[in-house]
C-alpha positions in Angstrom: 80.5 -28.5 62.3 84.2 -28.7 60.6 87.1 -28.8 63.1 89.9 -27.0 61.6 92.5 -28.9 63.1 96.0 -30.8 61.7 96.3 -34.3 62.0 98.6 -35.4 64.4 101.9 -37.2 62.8 102.9 -41.1 63.5 106.7 -41.5 64.5 107.1 -42.6 60.9 105.9 -39.0 59.7 108.4 -37.5 61.8 110.9 -39.8 60.8 110.4 -38.6 56.9 110.2 -35.3 57.6 113.4 -35.4 59.6 114.8 -37.8 57.4 116.0 -39.9 60.5 115.6 -43.5 61.2 112.6 -44.3 63.6 114.9 -45.8 66.0 116.6 -42.7 66.3 113.3 -41.1 67.3 112.9 -43.5 69.7 116.6 -42.8 71.2 115.8 -39.1 71.4 112.8 -39.8 73.3 114.4 -41.6 75.8 117.1 -39.0 76.3 114.5 -36.4 76.2 116.3 -34.4 73.0 114.0 -34.9 70.5 110.7 -33.3 69.4 108.1 -33.8 72.1 105.6 -36.6 71.3 102.5 -38.0 73.2 101.2 -41.4 73.9 97.6 -41.7 72.7 96.7 -45.2 73.8 99.8 -47.3 72.5 100.3 -45.0 69.6 102.9 -42.3 69.6 101.9 -39.0 68.0 103.7 -35.7 67.2 102.0 -32.3 66.7 103.4 -31.3 63.3 103.9 -27.4 64.4 105.8 -28.8 67.5 108.1 -30.8 65.2 108.7 -27.8 63.0 109.5 -25.5 65.7 111.7 -28.1 67.3 113.9 -28.0 63.9 113.8 -24.2 64.0 115.1 -24.2 67.7 117.7 -26.4 66.7 119.0 -24.3 63.9 119.3 -21.2 66.1 121.0 -23.2 68.6 124.1 -24.2 66.1 
């Protein structure tokens, strides 16, 4: 059986996609203003679709 699921992004992946430093993403996470991430063990992971939706929502808000 093959699952048709997109892999989650690491914080480095999101950093590269958004063009912002990893440190900025951690700061946004503390302030609850960035894209939502989830802890899986000691790793922080992001759903790519949610990151893209977050970007679109920022565009609409400006």
